[in-house]
C-alpha positions as CSV (number, residue, x, y, z in Angstrom):
1,X,110.2,98.6,133.5
2,X,106.8,100.3,133.0
3,X,104.8,99.2,130.1
4,X,103.2,101.6,127.6
5,X,100.5,100.2,125.3
6,X,101.0,101.6,121.8
7,X,98.1,99.8,120.2
8,X,95.4,97.5,121.3
9,X,92.2,96.2,119.8
10,X,89.9,93.3,120.5
11,X,87.0,92.1,118.3
12,X,85.1,89.0,117.4
13,X,86.2,87.6,114.1
14,X,85.8,84.3,112.3
15,X,88.7,81.8,112.1
16,X,89.1,82.7,108.5
17,X,89.4,86.4,109.2
18,X,92.0,85.8,111.9
19,X,94.0,83.6,109.5
20,X,93.9,86.3,106.9
21,X,95.2,88.9,109.4
22,X,98.0,86.6,110.6
23,X,99.0,85.9,107.0
24,X,99.3,89.6,106.4
25,X,101.6,89.9,109.5
26,X,103.6,86.9,108.3
27,X,104.0,88.4,104.9
28,X,105.3,91.7,106.4
29,X,107.8,89.7,108.6
30,X,109.0,87.6,105.7
31,X,109.6,90.5,103.3
32,X,111.3,92.5,106.0
33,X,108.7,95.3,105.9
34,X,107.3,97.1,109.0
35,X,104.2,95.9,110.7
36,X,101.5,98.5,110.3
37,X,98.7,98.1,112.8
38,X,95.5,100.1,112.6
39,X,91.9,100.0,114.0
40,X,89.6,103.0,114.2
41,X,91.5,106.1,115.1
42,X,94.6,104.4,116.4
43,X,97.6,103.1,114.4
44,X,101.2,102.2,114.9
45,X,104.0,101.0,112.7
46,X,106.7,98.8,114.1
47,X,109.8,97.3,112.5
48,X,111.0,94.2,114.3
49,X,114.7,93.4,114.2
50,X,116.1,90.2,112.7
51,X,116.4,88.1,114.8
52,X,113.6,88.8,117.3
53,X,112.4,86.8,120.3
54,X,109.2,84.9,119.4
55,X,106.9,83.6,122.2
56,X,103.8,81.4,121.9
57,X,101.7,80.8,125.0
58,X,98.5,78.8,125.5
59,X,96.4,79.6,128.6
60,X,93.3,78.6,130.4
61,X,91.7,81.3,132.6
62,X,89.1,80.5,135.2
63,X,88.5,78.2,138.2
64,X,90.7,75.0,138.2
65,X,87.7,72.8,138.8
66,X,85.4,74.0,135.9
67,X,85.5,75.2,132.3
68,X,87.2,78.5,131.6
69,X,88.4,80.6,128.7
70,X,91.2,79.3,126.5
71,X,93.6,81.6,124.6
72,X,96.7,81.4,122.5
73,X,99.0,84.4,122.4
74,X,101.8,85.2,119.9
75,X,104.4,87.7,120.9
76,X,107.4,89.1,119.1
77,X,109.9,91.1,121.2
78,X,113.0,93.1,120.3
79,X,115.0,95.9,121.9
80,X,114.2,99.4,120.6
81,X,117.2,100.8,118.8
82,X,118.7,97.3,118.3
83,X,120.2,96.9,114.9
84,X,119.4,93.1,114.9
85,X,123.0,92.0,114.6
86,X,123.3,90.8,118.2
87,X,122.8,87.3,119.6
88,X,119.3,86.1,120.1
89,X,118.3,86.4,123.8
90,X,115.3,84.8,125.5
91,X,114.3,86.8,128.6
């Protein structure tokens, strides 16, 4: 299935700024509100179903025999149009 990027941003931020952003996302998820993402002239509002699939991935990029770049990714997935009443699936 082809992928369409609806929103993407990347910027250098302090650990504290990242934590503040993640808390805002967590608050929206906990209260059942939509996730409103915006940066510059782009914005999107998404409303994850309950339940959704949550993935956490830690990676190292670069040569196997030397230092590389480390990352941690958090991903929430749900089917468009799903009312959230179905069984949780991990795909």
